[in-house]
N, C-alpha and C positions, 0 to 999 in steps of 0.2 A: 504494500500500500504506500502511495506517495505521501510526502509531507502535506501536500494540499488536501488530500483525502483525509488526513488525520486532523485537519482543522487549523493548520498554520495560516494565520491571517496575513503574513507578509507576502509581498509580491515575489513570486518565483521567477527567477531569470536563468535562462540557459545561454551559455556563451559558446559560440561556434567560430573558431579561427584556427588556421593551421600553424600560426606562430605562437609557440608556447609562452614567449615573453608578453605578447599582447594579452593572452588569456590570463596570465598571472596579474597583469596590471588591472584588467577589468574585474577580476575576482576581488582584488584589494579595494577598488572603488565601491563595488557593491557591498562589500563587507563593512564599510564605514557607514552605511545607511541602516538605521534600526528597523525600517519598514521593508527592507529588501533582503532576499536570500538568494544564493546561487544554488539553483536546483540541479544543474548538470553542466558538464563541459563536453565539447566535441572538437576534434581536429579536422573533420572532414564532413561535408554535407551528406554523405551517404549514411552517417550514423544518426542523423537528426530525427527522422521519423520514429525509429525505435526508442530513442531516448525520450522524446516527447511523450510517447505513449506510456513509458515507464514512470516518468517524473512529473508529468503534467505541469510544465512551467506556464506562467502567464504571459511572459515576454521572451522572445528569442533575439539575442544580439547576433546578427549574422554577417560574417565576412563575405564579401561579394566574390572575391577571387581566391579559390583554393585549388590545389593541383588535382584532387580527385573529383568528387561531385561539387560543383561550384555553388555559391550562395543563391544564385538565380534559380537553378534547378531545385535546390532544397526548399526555397521559398514556395515555389509552385507546388511541390509535393505537400508541404505543410498546410498551405491554404486550401488544399483539396480535402483535408481531413474534416470530419465532423467536429464542430466546436474547436477550431484551431487556436493556438496562441497567437498573439500579435507579434509581428516581426519588425525589428529595426535593423536596417542594413548599415553595415560599417564599411566605409570606403575612404580612399585617399584622394578621390576626385569628386568635386561638388557638382559636376554636370557631365554625366557619363551615361551612355546608352544602356549599359547593364543596370545601372541604378533605376533608370526610367522603366525598364522591363520588369524589374522587381516590384516597383510601385504599381505597375499595371497588373501584376500577378497578385497584389493584395498586401504588400508591405505597408505598414502604417507611416513610414517615413525613413529618413536616412540620417546618419551622423558621420561627420568626418572623424578619422581616427585621432586627430589632434584636438578634438573638442575638449574643453576643460571638464575635469571629472564631475564637478557638481552639476554641469549641464547634462552630462550623460545620464546621471542618476535621475535628474528631474525629467528627462525625456522618457525614461523607463516608467516613471510614475504616470506621466501623461498618457502614454499609449495603453497602460494597464487600465486607465479610466475610460478608454475608448476615444481618446483625443489624438488626432494625427500630429506628427511632428514634421510639419512641412507647411511653410507659408505659401500663399498664392504667388508671391514674387519668385520664390525658388522654383515653384512648379513651372511658371512661365519661362524662367531662365533655362531650365532643363529642356523644355519643349523647343525653345528657340535654338539651343546649341547642339542638339543631337541631329542626326541625319534627317533631311527634309524629304527624302525620296518617298513617293506615294502619299504626300500630304493631302492632296485633293481627294483621293480615294478614301483616306482615313476619315476626312471630314464628312464625306457622304455617309460612310458607315456609321459614324457617331450620330449624325442627324437622324438616320433611320432608327437607331436604337432609342433615341430620345422621343420619337414619335409615339412610343408606348405610354408616355406619361400624360396625365391630364394637364390642363393649363396651370393650375395652382402648383402641382408637383414640379412642373418645368420651372416656374418662378423660383421655387425653393432650391432646385438643383443649380440654377444659375447663381443664386446667392451663396450656395455652398462653394461653387467654383470661384467666387470672389473672396473666399476665405472668411466669410461671416460666421459668427457663432449662432447658436439657436436663439439666444436672446436678441441679437442684432436682427436676425431674420424676422423674428416675431414683431419687433418694433417697425421694421420696414414694411411688412406686409399686413400689419394690423391683425396679427394672430396671437394666440396664446402660445407659450413655450411648449406645453404638452401637445398642442396641435402641430407645431413645427416638428417635434420629435416623431409624431405619427406619420407625417408626410415624408420625413427622411427615411424612416423604416420602410415605408411603402416604395420609395424610390429605389432603395437598395434591393428590395425583393423583386420588383419588376425588372430591374436592369441586371439582376443576378450578380451584384457587386458585393464586396466585403466591407468597404469602409468609405469614408468621405473623400479620401485622397483619390480613389478611383472615380468617384463622381466628378471631382474637380477636373481630372484629366480628360474625362469624356466630354464635359462641357467645353473645355479648352479645344479638344479635337474638333468639336462641332462649330468652333469659331463664334461662340455666343457671348463672349466677354468683350467689354469695351477694350479696344486696342488690338484685338485679334485681327488677323488678316481677313479681308472680305472674301 
C-alpha cells in the first residue's frame, strides 16, 4: 500500500531524471518543504508507469531528455492512465518543440532546471491544486518559436474541435486561453465562480483534454486570441 493510500496528506512527488546529481538536488529541495514528500525516483521514462502505479504520486517532475524512454513518451503514457498524476516537465530550454509536445500531451507546465528551489516547490504545490504552471505569455512564446510548418492546417483542426462547444463555453475557453482565473472569468462574463468551474469541466470533457494548458493551446491554435495571426 502506498503512502497516499495510508492517508499521508503531503503532496507526493516522483522525480524522473537520468542525472543522479539532479535527482539528489531535487530530493533535497522537496525534503525542505513540510507539505511535500518524495514518493519515488526514476532514471528512465520506461520505469515511470510502474512506479506511479506502485507509489501513487500527485506530481511527477519529468526530465524531457533521457537516453532510454524520453520524458515526452513517458508523459503521454502517464496521461493515458486513469486518474493520472500531474506532470511538470524539466528542461534546459524555455521554448522547445519537445516541451510544447509534452504540454499538448497533458503536462501541466514546465520548469527550467535552473529555476530557484523555492519556485520549484511552489510550482509543485500549484499543479497539485490543479493550477497550471504556464503563463499565457510563455504559451505564446512557445507557439511562436517552434516550427510553423502546417500552421494553417492546425488552425483549421483546432477550429473544428472548438465547434463542439456552445457559445458560452467558447467564451470561457477563450478567457482560459488569455490566462484568466475562474474569478476573473466570472467577473468578465457576469457569472458565478461555480458556474465558470462547471463550464471549464464541460469544456475539458467535450474536447477530451486534461487541463487548462491544453485548452489555452487549442484556443491559440485556432487563432482566437487578440494578437494571433489572422
